[in-house]
mmJSON file of the N, C-alpha and C atoms, coordinates in Angstrom:
{"data_MODEL":{"atom_site":{
"group_PDB":["ATOM","ATOM","ATOM","ATOM","ATOM","ATOM","ATOM","ATOM","ATOM","ATOM","ATOM","ATOM","ATOM","ATOM","ATOM","ATOM","ATOM","ATOM","ATOM","ATOM","ATOM","ATOM","ATOM","ATOM","ATOM","ATOM","ATOM","ATOM","ATOM","ATOM","ATOM","ATOM","ATOM","ATOM","ATOM","ATOM","ATOM","ATOM","ATOM","ATOM","ATOM","ATOM","ATOM","ATOM","ATOM","ATOM","ATOM","ATOM","ATOM","ATOM","ATOM","ATOM","ATOM","ATOM","ATOM","ATOM","ATOM","ATOM","ATOM","ATOM","ATOM","ATOM","ATOM","ATOM","ATOM","ATOM","ATOM","ATOM","ATOM","ATOM","ATOM","ATOM","ATOM","ATOM","ATOM","ATOM","ATOM","ATOM","ATOM","ATOM","ATOM","ATOM","ATOM","ATOM","ATOM","ATOM","ATOM","ATOM","ATOM","ATOM","ATOM","ATOM","ATOM","ATOM","ATOM","ATOM","ATOM","ATOM","ATOM","ATOM","ATOM","ATOM","ATOM","ATOM","ATOM","ATOM","ATOM","ATOM","ATOM","ATOM","ATOM","ATOM","ATOM","ATOM","ATOM","ATOM","ATOM","ATOM","ATOM","ATOM","ATOM","ATOM","ATOM","ATOM","ATOM","ATOM","ATOM","ATOM","ATOM","ATOM","ATOM","ATOM","ATOM","ATOM","ATOM","ATOM","ATOM","ATOM","ATOM","ATOM","ATOM","ATOM","ATOM","ATOM","ATOM","ATOM","ATOM","ATOM","ATOM","ATOM","ATOM","ATOM","ATOM","ATOM","ATOM","ATOM","ATOM","ATOM","ATOM","ATOM","ATOM","ATOM","ATOM","ATOM","ATOM","ATOM","ATOM","ATOM","ATOM","ATOM","ATOM","ATOM","ATOM","ATOM","ATOM","ATOM","ATOM","ATOM","ATOM","ATOM","ATOM","ATOM","ATOM","ATOM","ATOM","ATOM","ATOM","ATOM","ATOM","ATOM","ATOM","ATOM","ATOM","ATOM","ATOM","ATOM","ATOM","ATOM","ATOM","ATOM","ATOM","ATOM","ATOM","ATOM","ATOM","ATOM","ATOM","ATOM","ATOM","ATOM","ATOM","ATOM","ATOM","ATOM","ATOM","ATOM","ATOM","ATOM","ATOM","ATOM","ATOM","ATOM","ATOM","ATOM","ATOM","ATOM","ATOM","ATOM","ATOM","ATOM","ATOM"],
"id":[1,2,3,4,5,6,7,8,9,10,11,12,13,14,15,16,17,18,19,20,21,22,23,24,25,26,27,28,29,30,31,32,33,34,35,36,37,38,39,40,41,42,43,44,45,46,47,48,49,50,51,52,53,54,55,56,57,58,59,60,61,62,63,64,65,66,67,68,69,70,71,72,73,74,75,76,77,78,79,80,81,82,83,84,85,86,87,88,89,90,91,92,93,94,95,96,97,98,99,100,101,102,103,104,105,106,107,108,109,110,111,112,113,114,115,116,117,118,119,120,121,122,123,124,125,126,127,128,129,130,131,132,133,134,135,136,137,138,139,140,141,142,143,144,145,146,147,148,149,150,151,152,153,154,155,156,157,158,159,160,161,162,163,164,165,166,167,168,169,170,171,172,173,174,175,176,177,178,179,180,181,182,183,184,185,186,187,188,189,190,191,192,193,194,195,196,197,198,199,200,201,202,203,204,205,206,207,208,209,210,211,212,213,214,215,216,217,218,219,220,221,222,223,224,225,226,227,228,229,230,231],
"type_symbol":["N","C","C","N","C","C","N","C","C","N","C","C","N","C","C","N","C","C","N","C","C","N","C","C","N","C","C","N","C","C","N","C","C","N","C","C","N","C","C","N","C","C","N","C","C","N","C","C","N","C","C","N","C","C","N","C","C","N","C","C","N","C","C","N","C","C","N","C","C","N","C","C","N","C","C","N","C","C","N","C","C","N","C","C","N","C","C","N","C","C","N","C","C","N","C","C","N","C","C","N","C","C","N","C","C","N","C","C","N","C","C","N","C","C","N","C","C","N","C","C","N","C","C","N","C","C","N","C","C","N","C","C","N","C","C","N","C","C","N","C","C","N","C","C","N","C","C","N","C","C","N","C","C","N","C","C","N","C","C","N","C","C","N","C","C","N","C","C","N","C","C","N","C","C","N","C","C","N","C","C","N","C","C","N","C","C","N","C","C","N","C","C","N","C","C","N","C","C","N","C","C","N","C","C","N","C","C","N","C","C","N","C","C","N","C","C","N","C","C","N","C","C","N","C","C","N","C","C","N","C","C"],
"label_atom_id":["N","CA","C","N","CA","C","N","CA","C","N","CA","C","N","CA","C","N","CA","C","N","CA","C","N","CA","C","N","CA","C","N","CA","C","N","CA","C","N","CA","C","N","CA","C","N","CA","C","N","CA","C","N","CA","C","N","CA","C","N","CA","C","N","CA","C","N","CA","C","N","CA","C","N","CA","C","N","CA","C","N","CA","C","N","CA","C","N","CA","C","N","CA","C","N","CA","C","N","CA","C","N","CA","C","N","CA","C","N","CA","C","N","CA","C","N","CA","C","N","CA","C","N","CA","C","N","CA","C","N","CA","C","N","CA","C","N","CA","C","N","CA","C","N","CA","C","N","CA","C","N","CA","C","N","CA","C","N","CA","C","N","CA","C","N","CA","C","N","CA","C","N","CA","C","N","CA","C","N","CA","C","N","CA","C","N","CA","C","N","CA","C","N","CA","C","N","CA","C","N","CA","C","N","CA","C","N","CA","C","N","CA","C","N","CA","C","N","CA","C","N","CA","C","N","CA","C","N","CA","C","N","CA","C","N","CA","C","N","CA","C","N","CA","C","N","CA","C","N","CA","C","N","CA","C","N","CA","C","N","CA","C","N","CA","C","N","CA","C"],
"label_alt_id":[null,null,null,null,null,null,null,null,null,null,null,null,null,null,null,null,null,null,null,null,null,null,null,null,null,null,null,null,null,null,null,null,null,null,null,null,null,null,null,null,null,null,null,null,null,null,null,null,null,null,null,null,null,null,null,null,null,null,null,null,null,null,null,null,null,null,null,null,null,null,null,null,null,null,null,null,null,null,null,null,null,null,null,null,null,null,null,null,null,null,null,null,null,null,null,null,null,null,null,null,null,null,null,null,null,null,null,null,null,null,null,null,null,null,null,null,null,null,null,null,null,null,null,null,null,null,null,null,null,null,null,null,null,null,null,null,null,null,null,null,null,null,null,null,null,null,null,null,null,null,null,null,null,null,null,null,null,null,null,null,null,null,null,null,null,null,null,null,null,null,null,null,null,null,null,null,null,null,null,null,null,null,null,null,null,null,null,null,null,null,null,null,null,null,null,null,null,null,null,null,null,null,null,null,null,null,null,null,null,null,null,null,null,null,null,null,null,null,null,null,null,null,null,null,null,null,null,null,null,null,null],
"label_comp_id":["MET","MET","MET","ALA","ALA","ALA","ASP","ASP","ASP","SER","SER","SER","GLY","GLY","GLY","ILE","ILE","ILE","ASP","ASP","ASP","GLU","GLU","GLU","VAL","VAL","VAL","ASN","ASN","ASN","VAL","VAL","VAL","PHE","PHE","PHE","VAL","VAL","VAL","ARG","ARG","ARG","LEU","LEU","LEU","LEU","LEU","LEU","ASP","ASP","ASP","GLU","GLU","GLU","GLY","GLY","GLY","THR","THR","THR","THR","THR","THR","VAL","VAL","VAL","PHE","PHE","PHE","ARG","ARG","ARG","PRO","PRO","PRO","THR","THR","THR","ARG","ARG","ARG","ALA","ALA","ALA","ILE","ILE","ILE","SER","SER","SER","LEU","LEU","LEU","GLY","GLY","GLY","ASP","ASP","ASP","GLY","GLY","GLY","ILE","ILE","ILE","TYR","TYR","TYR","ARG","ARG","ARG","LEU","LEU","LEU","LEU","LEU","LEU","PRO","PRO","PRO","THR","THR","THR","SER","SER","SER","ASP","ASP","ASP","TYR","TYR","TYR","ASP","ASP","ASP","ALA","ALA","ALA","ALA","ALA","ALA","VAL","VAL","VAL","GLU","GLU","GLU","THR","THR","THR","TRP","TRP","TRP","GLU","GLU","GLU","PHE","PHE","PHE","PRO","PRO","PRO","PRO","PRO","PRO","GLY","GLY","GLY","SER","SER","SER","LEU","LEU","LEU","VAL","VAL","VAL","SER","SER","SER","ILE","ILE","ILE","ALA","ALA","ALA","GLU","GLU","GLU","ARG","ARG","ARG","ILE","ILE","ILE","GLY","GLY","GLY","SER","SER","SER","ASP","ASP","ASP","GLY","GLY","GLY","PRO","PRO","PRO","HIS","HIS","HIS","LEU","LEU","LEU","LEU","LEU","LEU","VAL","VAL","VAL","ILE","ILE","ILE","GLN","GLN","GLN","GLY","GLY","GLY"],
"label_asym_id":["A","A","A","A","A","A","A","A","A","A","A","A","A","A","A","A","A","A","A","A","A","A","A","A","A","A","A","A","A","A","A","A","A","A","A","A","A","A","A","A","A","A","A","A","A","A","A","A","A","A","A","A","A","A","A","A","A","A","A","A","A","A","A","A","A","A","A","A","A","A","A","A","A","A","A","A","A","A","A","A","A","A","A","A","A","A","A","A","A","A","A","A","A","A","A","A","A","A","A","A","A","A","A","A","A","A","A","A","A","A","A","A","A","A","A","A","A","A","A","A","A","A","A","A","A","A","A","A","A","A","A","A","A","A","A","A","A","A","A","A","A","A","A","A","A","A","A","A","A","A","A","A","A","A","A","A","A","A","A","A","A","A","A","A","A","A","A","A","A","A","A","A","A","A","A","A","A","A","A","A","A","A","A","A","A","A","A","A","A","A","A","A","A","A","A","A","A","A","A","A","A","A","A","A","A","A","A","A","A","A","A","A","A","A","A","A","A","A","A","A","A","A","A","A","A","A","A","A","A","A","A"],
"label_entity_id":["1","1","1","1","1","1","1","1","1","1","1","1","1","1","1","1","1","1","1","1","1","1","1","1","1","1","1","1","1","1","1","1","1","1","1","1","1","1","1","1","1","1","1","1","1","1","1","1","1","1","1","1","1","1","1","1","1","1","1","1","1","1","1","1","1","1","1","1","1","1","1","1","1","1","1","1","1","1","1","1","1","1","1","1","1","1","1","1","1","1","1","1","1","1","1","1","1","1","1","1","1","1","1","1","1","1","1","1","1","1","1","1","1","1","1","1","1","1","1","1","1","1","1","1","1","1","1","1","1","1","1","1","1","1","1","1","1","1","1","1","1","1","1","1","1","1","1","1","1","1","1","1","1","1","1","1","1","1","1","1","1","1","1","1","1","1","1","1","1","1","1","1","1","1","1","1","1","1","1","1","1","1","1","1","1","1","1","1","1","1","1","1","1","1","1","1","1","1","1","1","1","1","1","1","1","1","1","1","1","1","1","1","1","1","1","1","1","1","1","1","1","1","1","1","1","1","1","1","1","1","1"],
"label_seq_id":[1,1,1,2,2,2,3,3,3,4,4,4,5,5,5,6,6,6,7,7,7,8,8,8,9,9,9,10,10,10,11,11,11,12,12,12,13,13,13,14,14,14,15,15,15,16,16,16,17,17,17,18,18,18,19,19,19,20,20,20,21,21,21,22,22,22,23,23,23,24,24,24,25,25,25,26,26,26,27,27,27,28,28,28,29,29,29,30,30,30,31,31,31,32,32,32,33,33,33,34,34,34,35,35,35,36,36,36,37,37,37,38,38,38,39,39,39,40,40,40,41,41,41,42,42,42,43,43,43,44,44,44,45,45,45,46,46,46,47,47,47,48,48,48,49,49,49,50,50,50,51,51,51,52,52,52,53,53,53,54,54,54,55,55,55,56,56,56,57,57,57,58,58,58,59,59,59,60,60,60,61,61,61,62,62,62,63,63,63,64,64,64,65,65,65,66,66,66,67,67,67,68,68,68,69,69,69,70,70,70,71,71,71,72,72,72,73,73,73,74,74,74,75,75,75,76,76,76,77,77,77],
"pdbx_PDB_ins_code":[null,null,null,null,null,null,null,null,null,null,null,null,null,null,null,null,null,null,null,null,null,null,null,null,null,null,null,null,null,null,null,null,null,null,null,null,null,null,null,null,null,null,null,null,null,null,null,null,null,null,null,null,null,null,null,null,null,null,null,null,null,null,null,null,null,null,null,null,null,null,null,null,null,null,null,null,null,null,null,null,null,null,null,null,null,null,null,null,null,null,null,null,null,null,null,null,null,null,null,null,null,null,null,null,null,null,null,null,null,null,null,null,null,null,null,null,null,null,null,null,null,null,null,null,null,null,null,null,null,null,null,null,null,null,null,null,null,null,null,null,null,null,null,null,null,null,null,null,null,null,null,null,null,null,null,null,null,null,null,null,null,null,null,null,null,null,null,null,null,null,null,null,null,null,null,null,null,null,null,null,null,null,null,null,null,null,null,null,null,null,null,null,null,null,null,null,null,null,null,null,null,null,null,null,null,null,null,null,null,null,null,null,null,null,null,null,null,null,null,null,null,null,null,null,null,null,null,null,null,null,null],
"Cartn_x":[0.835,0.0,0.879,1.399,2.367,1.78,0.512,-0.097,-0.155,-0.344,-0.491,0.847,1.918,3.223,3.418,2.444,2.535,3.024,4.075,4.607,3.867,3.027,2.338,2.962,3.069,3.614,2.685,2.734,2.022,2.868,2.249,2.947,2.061,2.672,1.948,2.131,1.02,1.051,0.583,1.254,0.918,-0.398,-1.222,-2.451,-2.181,-2.747,-2.587,-3.803,-3.648,-4.747,-5.372,-4.561,-5.078,-4.786,-3.957,-3.619,-2.462,-2.094,-0.956,-0.456,0.687,1.21,0.436,-0.183,-0.985,-0.613,-0.469,-0.189,-1.301,-1.674,-2.733,-2.104,-2.439,-1.928,-2.68,-1.952,-2.542,-1.578,-1.771,-0.923,-0.335,0.76,1.399,1.938,1.971,2.481,3.871,4.832,6.184,6.209,6.75,6.911,8.363,9.228,10.657,11.423,12.726,13.632,13.242,12.64,12.282,11.044,10.279,9.062,7.847,6.848,5.617,4.407,3.318,2.032,1.186,0.759,-0.018,-1.457,-1.968,-3.326,-4.257,-5.535,-6.478,-6.869,-7.304,-7.923,-9.352,-10.004,-11.381,-12.342,-12.004,-12.885,-12.319,-11.407,-10.8,-11.868,-11.814,-12.732,-11.959,-11.661,-10.873,-11.571,-12.889,-13.62,-13.42,-12.957,-12.783,-11.316,-10.416,-8.984,-8.212,-7.186,-6.284,-4.946,-4.671,-3.402,-2.33,-1.109,0.007,0.209,0.068,0.13,-1.122,-2.019,-3.279,-3.094,-4.079,-4.019,-3.736,-2.919,-2.517,-1.187,-0.733,0.537,1.706,2.72,3.983,4.856,5.332,6.031,7.278,8.117,9.233,8.88,9.512,9.256,10.573,10.515,11.693,11.257,12.142,11.844,12.177,11.246,11.446,11.144,11.861,11.665,10.81,9.65,8.764,8.82,8.013,8.003,7.55,6.804,6.339,7.034,8.195,8.983,9.083,9.6,9.815,8.515,8.445,7.318,7.866,7.145,7.498,6.65,7.314,6.628,6.808,5.731,5.817,6.561,7.645,8.482,8.48,8.137,8.098,7.326,6.849,6.098,6.938],
"Cartn_y":[-1.181,0.0,1.244,1.577,2.66,4.007,4.245,5.539,5.828,4.82,5.026,5.061,4.635,4.589,3.357,2.454,1.216,0.112,-0.601,-1.713,-2.989,-3.467,-4.746,-5.754,-6.996,-8.064,-9.27,-10.073,-11.349,-12.366,-13.081,-14.104,-15.34,-16.426,-17.669,-18.09,-18.403,-18.847,-20.304,-21.105,-22.534,-22.711,-23.621,-23.994,-25.24,-25.275,-26.405,-27.323,-28.554,-29.529,-29.833,-29.835,-30.108,-31.537,-32.28,-33.636,-33.717,-32.601,-32.49,-31.051,-30.764,-29.408,-28.525,-27.483,-26.564,-25.135,-24.275,-22.865,-22.024,-20.967,-20.054,-18.735,-18.242,-16.924,-15.822,-14.803,-13.624,-12.461,-11.374,-10.189,-9.871,-9.145,-8.686,-7.281,-6.502,-5.133,-5.118,-4.539,-4.4,-3.317,-3.665,-2.71,-2.266,-2.81,-2.491,-3.536,-3.547,-4.466,-5.932,-6.282,-7.666,-8.168,-7.266,-7.635,-7.233,-8.113,-7.89,-8.146,-7.444,-7.718,-8.483,-9.686,-10.558,-10.055,-9.961,-9.484,-10.653,-10.542,-11.614,-11.566,-12.706,-12.72,-12.223,-11.877,-11.369,-12.423,-13.698,-14.771,-15.51,-14.869,-15.52,-15.9,-17.159,-17.661,-18.637,-18.231,-19.061,-20.379,-20.453,-21.696,-22.702,-22.225,-23.088,-23.433,-22.469,-22.658,-22.254,-23.034,-22.669,-22.272,-20.972,-20.476,-20.693,-21.041,-21.173,-19.873,-18.742,-17.42,-16.683,-16.352,-15.719,-14.288,-13.774,-12.38,-11.444,-10.445,-9.497,-9.846,-11.098,-11.53,-10.773,-10.525,-9.977,-11.155,-11.176,-12.342,-11.947,-12.938,-12.819,-13.656,-13.349,-14.108,-14.514,-15.532,-15.997,-16.386,-16.142,-16.538,-18.012,-18.741,-20.151,-20.321,-21.218,-21.489,-22.745,-22.591,-23.717,-24.094,-25.05,-25.514,-24.423,-23.441,-22.346,-21.021,-21.097,-19.886,-19.525,-18.323,-17.902,-17.468,-17.739,-17.347,-16.836,-15.946,-15.488,-16.275,-17.02,-17.819,-17.202,-17.22,-16.805,-17.914,-17.529,-18.556,-18.506,-17.362,-17.305,-16.092,-16.177,-15.069,-14.313],
"Cartn_z":[0.0,0.0,0.0,-1.118,-1.219,-0.821,-1.071,-0.767,0.727,1.559,2.998,3.724,3.06,3.706,4.553,4.563,5.334,4.411,4.855,4.067,4.425,3.505,3.669,2.734,3.206,2.392,2.442,1.392,1.379,2.13,3.058,3.84,3.931,4.391,4.603,6.055,6.728,8.119,8.165,8.98,9.081,9.831,9.313,9.993,10.836,12.029,12.931,12.826,13.252,13.32,11.97,10.915,9.571,9.107,9.823,9.427,8.441,7.861,6.959,7.049,6.484,6.53,5.553,6.086,5.286,5.675,4.675,4.913,4.321,5.032,4.621,4.193,2.995,2.612,3.357,3.741,4.369,4.142,4.862,4.738,6.104,6.086,7.321,7.09,8.156,8.108,8.726,8.013,8.544,9.608,10.782,11.874,12.004,11.131,11.188,11.97,11.79,12.487,12.313,11.178,10.904,11.62,12.216,12.94,12.104,12.074,11.308,12.19,11.9,12.555,11.552,11.941,11.082,10.983,9.762,9.517,9.211,9.557,9.234,7.755,7.244,5.923,6.089,5.001,5.091,5.625,5.46,5.925,7.146,7.889,9.054,10.073,10.52,11.545,12.422,13.645,14.57,14.896,14.706,14.956,13.817,12.665,11.493,11.261,11.471,11.244,12.489,12.802,13.896,13.282,13.298,12.782,13.836,13.402,14.337,15.1,14.413,15.028,14.597,15.518,15.13,14.634,13.908,13.464,14.641,14.377,15.418,16.058,15.871,16.452,15.823,16.639,16.137,15.763,14.521,14.001,13.222,12.954,12.022,10.805,9.684,8.473,7.833,6.991,6.253,4.853,3.901,2.531,2.359,1.764,1.434,-0.048,-0.68,-2.101,-2.236,-2.871,-3.132,-4.601,-4.989,-6.374,-7.343,-6.836,-7.687,-7.384,-6.708,-6.478,-5.01,-4.723,-3.326,-2.645,-1.34,-0.502,0.826,1.464,2.804,3.801,4.681,5.697,7.067,7.847,9.245,9.987,10.679,11.321,12.842,13.437,14.896,15.352,16.578,17.144,18.124],
"occupancy":[1.0,1.0,1.0,1.0,1.0,1.0,1.0,1.0,1.0,1.0,1.0,1.0,1.0,1.0,1.0,1.0,1.0,1.0,1.0,1.0,1.0,1.0,1.0,1.0,1.0,1.0,1.0,1.0,1.0,1.0,1.0,1.0,1.0,1.0,1.0,1.0,1.0,1.0,1.0,1.0,1.0,1.0,1.0,1.0,1.0,1.0,1.0,1.0,1.0,1.0,1.0,1.0,1.0,1.0,1.0,1.0,1.0,1.0,1.0,1.0,1.0,1.0,1.0,1.0,1.0,1.0,1.0,1.0,1.0,1.0,1.0,1.0,1.0,1.0,1.0,1.0,1.0,1.0,1.0,1.0,1.0,1.0,1.0,1.0,1.0,1.0,1.0,1.0,1.0,1.0,1.0,1.0,1.0,1.0,1.0,1.0,1.0,1.0,1.0,1.0,1.0,1.0,1.0,1.0,1.0,1.0,1.0,1.0,1.0,1.0,1.0,1.0,1.0,1.0,1.0,1.0,1.0,1.0,1.0,1.0,1.0,1.0,1.0,1.0,1.0,1.0,1.0,1.0,1.0,1.0,1.0,1.0,1.0,1.0,1.0,1.0,1.0,1.0,1.0,1.0,1.0,1.0,1.0,1.0,1.0,1.0,1.0,1.0,1.0,1.0,1.0,1.0,1.0,1.0,1.0,1.0,1.0,1.0,1.0,1.0,1.0,1.0,1.0,1.0,1.0,1.0,1.0,1.0,1.0,1.0,1.0,1.0,1.0,1.0,1.0,1.0,1.0,1.0,1.0,1.0,1.0,1.0,1.0,1.0,1.0,1.0,1.0,1.0,1.0,1.0,1.0,1.0,1.0,1.0,1.0,1.0,1.0,1.0,1.0,1.0,1.0,1.0,1.0,1.0,1.0,1.0,1.0,1.0,1.0,1.0,1.0,1.0,1.0,1.0,1.0,1.0,1.0,1.0,1.0,1.0,1.0,1.0,1.0,1.0,1.0,1.0,1.0,1.0,1.0,1.0,1.0],
"B_iso_or_equiv":[0.0,0.0,0.0,0.0,0.0,0.0,0.0,0.0,0.0,0.0,0.0,0.0,0.0,0.0,0.0,0.0,0.0,0.0,0.0,0.0,0.0,0.0,0.0,0.0,0.0,0.0,0.0,0.0,0.0,0.0,0.0,0.0,0.0,0.0,0.0,0.0,0.0,0.0,0.0,0.0,0.0,0.0,0.0,0.0,0.0,0.0,0.0,0.0,0.0,0.0,0.0,0.0,0.0,0.0,0.0,0.0,0.0,0.0,0.0,0.0,0.0,0.0,0.0,0.0,0.0,0.0,0.0,0.0,0.0,0.0,0.0,0.0,0.0,0.0,0.0,0.0,0.0,0.0,0.0,0.0,0.0,0.0,0.0,0.0,0.0,0.0,0.0,0.0,0.0,0.0,0.0,0.0,0.0,0.0,0.0,0.0,0.0,0.0,0.0,0.0,0.0,0.0,0.0,0.0,0.0,0.0,0.0,0.0,0.0,0.0,0.0,0.0,0.0,0.0,0.0,0.0,0.0,0.0,0.0,0.0,0.0,0.0,0.0,0.0,0.0,0.0,0.0,0.0,0.0,0.0,0.0,0.0,0.0,0.0,0.0,0.0,0.0,0.0,0.0,0.0,0.0,0.0,0.0,0.0,0.0,0.0,0.0,0.0,0.0,0.0,0.0,0.0,0.0,0.0,0.0,0.0,0.0,0.0,0.0,0.0,0.0,0.0,0.0,0.0,0.0,0.0,0.0,0.0,0.0,0.0,0.0,0.0,0.0,0.0,0.0,0.0,0.0,0.0,0.0,0.0,0.0,0.0,0.0,0.0,0.0,0.0,0.0,0.0,0.0,0.0,0.0,0.0,0.0,0.0,0.0,0.0,0.0,0.0,0.0,0.0,0.0,0.0,0.0,0.0,0.0,0.0,0.0,0.0,0.0,0.0,0.0,0.0,0.0,0.0,0.0,0.0,0.0,0.0,0.0,0.0,0.0,0.0,0.0,0.0,0.0,0.0,0.0,0.0,0.0,0.0,0.0],
"pdbx_formal_charge":[null,null,null,null,null,null,null,null,null,null,null,null,null,null,null,null,null,null,null,null,null,null,null,null,null,null,null,null,null,null,null,null,null,null,null,null,null,null,null,null,null,null,null,null,null,null,null,null,null,null,null,null,null,null,null,null,null,null,null,null,null,null,null,null,null,null,null,null,null,null,null,null,null,null,null,null,null,null,null,null,null,null,null,null,null,null,null,null,null,null,null,null,null,null,null,null,null,null,null,null,null,null,null,null,null,null,null,null,null,null,null,null,null,null,null,null,null,null,null,null,null,null,null,null,null,null,null,null,null,null,null,null,null,null,null,null,null,null,null,null,null,null,null,null,null,null,null,null,null,null,null,null,null,null,null,null,null,null,null,null,null,null,null,null,null,null,null,null,null,null,null,null,null,null,null,null,null,null,null,null,null,null,null,null,null,null,null,null,null,null,null,null,null,null,null,null,null,null,null,null,null,null,null,null,null,null,null,null,null,null,null,null,null,null,null,null,null,null,null,null,null,null,null,null,null,null,null,null,null,null,null],
"auth_seq_id":[1,1,1,2,2,2,3,3,3,4,4,4,5,5,5,6,6,6,7,7,7,8,8,8,9,9,9,10,10,10,11,11,11,12,12,12,13,13,13,14,14,14,15,15,15,16,16,16,17,17,17,18,18,18,19,19,19,20,20,20,21,21,21,22,22,22,23,23,23,24,24,24,25,25,25,26,26,26,27,27,27,28,28,28,29,29,29,30,30,30,31,31,31,32,32,32,33,33,33,34,34,34,35,35,35,36,36,36,37,37,37,38,38,38,39,39,39,40,40,40,41,41,41,42,42,42,43,43,43,44,44,44,45,45,45,46,46,46,47,47,47,48,48,48,49,49,49,50,50,50,51,51,51,52,52,52,53,53,53,54,54,54,55,55,55,56,56,56,57,57,57,58,58,58,59,59,59,60,60,60,61,61,61,62,62,62,63,63,63,64,64,64,65,65,65,66,66,66,67,67,67,68,68,68,69,69,69,70,70,70,71,71,71,72,72,72,73,73,73,74,74,74,75,75,75,76,76,76,77,77,77],
"auth_comp_id":["MET","MET","MET","ALA","ALA","ALA","ASP","ASP","ASP","SER","SER","SER","GLY","GLY","GLY","ILE","ILE","ILE","ASP","ASP","ASP","GLU","GLU","GLU","VAL","VAL","VAL","ASN","ASN","ASN","VAL","VAL","VAL","PHE","PHE","PHE","VAL","VAL","VAL","ARG","ARG","ARG","LEU","LEU","LEU","LEU","LEU","LEU","ASP","ASP","ASP","GLU","GLU","GLU","GLY","GLY","GLY","THR","THR","THR","THR","THR","THR","VAL","VAL","VAL","PHE","PHE","PHE","ARG","ARG","ARG","PRO","PRO","PRO","THR","THR","THR","ARG","ARG","ARG","ALA","ALA","ALA","ILE","ILE","ILE","SER","SER","SER","LEU","LEU","LEU","GLY","GLY","GLY","ASP","ASP","ASP","GLY","GLY","GLY","ILE","ILE","ILE","TYR","TYR","TYR","ARG","ARG","ARG","LEU","LEU","LEU","LEU","LEU","LEU","PRO","PRO","PRO","THR","THR","THR","SER","SER","SER","ASP","ASP","ASP","TYR","TYR","TYR","ASP","ASP","ASP","ALA","ALA","ALA","ALA","ALA","ALA","VAL","VAL","VAL","GLU","GLU","GLU","THR","THR","THR","TRP","TRP","TRP","GLU","GLU","GLU","PHE","PHE","PHE","PRO","PRO","PRO","PRO","PRO","PRO","GLY","GLY","GLY","SER","SER","SER","LEU","LEU","LEU","VAL","VAL","VAL","SER","SER","SER","ILE","ILE","ILE","ALA","ALA","ALA","GLU","GLU","GLU","ARG","ARG","ARG","ILE","ILE","ILE","GLY","GLY","GLY","SER","SER","SER","ASP","ASP","ASP","GLY","GLY","GLY","PRO","PRO","PRO","HIS","HIS","HIS","LEU","LEU","LEU","LEU","LEU","LEU","VAL","VAL","VAL","ILE","ILE","ILE","GLN","GLN","GLN","GLY","GLY","GLY"],
"auth_asym_id":["A","A","A","A","A","A","A","A","A","A","A","A","A","A","A","A","A","A","A","A","A","A","A","A","A","A","A","A","A","A","A","A","A","A","A","A","A","A","A","A","A","A","A","A","A","A","A","A","A","A","A","A","A","A","A","A","A","A","A","A","A","A","A","A","A","A","A","A","A","A","A","A","A","A","A","A","A","A","A","A","A","A","A","A","A","A","A","A","A","A","A","A","A","A","A","A","A","A","A","A","A","A","A","A","A","A","A","A","A","A","A","A","A","A","A","A","A","A","A","A","A","A","A","A","A","A","A","A","A","A","A","A","A","A","A","A","A","A","A","A","A","A","A","A","A","A","A","A","A","A","A","A","A","A","A","A","A","A","A","A","A","A","A","A","A","A","A","A","A","A","A","A","A","A","A","A","A","A","A","A","A","A","A","A","A","A","A","A","A","A","A","A","A","A","A","A","A","A","A","A","A","A","A","A","A","A","A","A","A","A","A","A","A","A","A","A","A","A","A","A","A","A","A","A","A","A","A","A","A","A","A"],
"auth_atom_id":["N","CA","C","N","CA","C","N","CA","C","N","CA","C","N","CA","C","N","CA","C","N","CA","C","N","CA","C","N","CA","C","N","CA","C","N","CA","C","N","CA","C","N","CA","C","N","CA","C","N","CA","C","N","CA","C","N","CA","C","N","CA","C","N","CA","C","N","CA","C","N","CA","C","N","CA","C","N","CA","C","N","CA","C","N","CA","C","N","CA","C","N","CA","C","N","CA","C","N","CA","C","N","CA","C","N","CA","C","N","CA","C","N","CA","C","N","CA","C","N","CA","C","N","CA","C","N","CA","C","N","CA","C","N","CA","C","N","CA","C","N","CA","C","N","CA","C","N","CA","C","N","CA","C","N","CA","C","N","CA","C","N","CA","C","N","CA","C","N","CA","C","N","CA","C","N","CA","C","N","CA","C","N","CA","C","N","CA","C","N","CA","C","N","CA","C","N","CA","C","N","CA","C","N","CA","C","N","CA","C","N","CA","C","N","CA","C","N","CA","C","N","CA","C","N","CA","C","N","CA","C","N","CA","C","N","CA","C","N","CA","C","N","CA","C","N","CA","C","N","CA","C","N","CA","C","N","CA","C","N","CA","C","N","CA","C","N","CA","C"],
"pdbx_PDB_model_num":[1,1,1,1,1,1,1,1,1,1,1,1,1,1,1,1,1,1,1,1,1,1,1,1,1,1,1,1,1,1,1,1,1,1,1,1,1,1,1,1,1,1,1,1,1,1,1,1,1,1,1,1,1,1,1,1,1,1,1,1,1,1,1,1,1,1,1,1,1,1,1,1,1,1,1,1,1,1,1,1,1,1,1,1,1,1,1,1,1,1,1,1,1,1,1,1,1,1,1,1,1,1,1,1,1,1,1,1,1,1,1,1,1,1,1,1,1,1,1,1,1,1,1,1,1,1,1,1,1,1,1,1,1,1,1,1,1,1,1,1,1,1,1,1,1,1,1,1,1,1,1,1,1,1,1,1,1,1,1,1,1,1,1,1,1,1,1,1,1,1,1,1,1,1,1,1,1,1,1,1,1,1,1,1,1,1,1,1,1,1,1,1,1,1,1,1,1,1,1,1,1,1,1,1,1,1,1,1,1,1,1,1,1,1,1,1,1,1,1,1,1,1,1,1,1,1,1,1,1,1,1]
}}}
């Protein structure tokens, strides 16, 4: 969002209790010094999905290379 001066990035957060490794795409706001605030998706429902780090969490991210290219993954809170 260049107009607002806020740096938002696309990230992937791991979902828990899925029976296999699953990541959910969402957005995060850079707070500086490698710290991000995780944002909810428009359809976020804690009763349906358990995110490893819920929306609002302060997290770090790391770039990982997948079969379709690089992705930013939430790695710690």
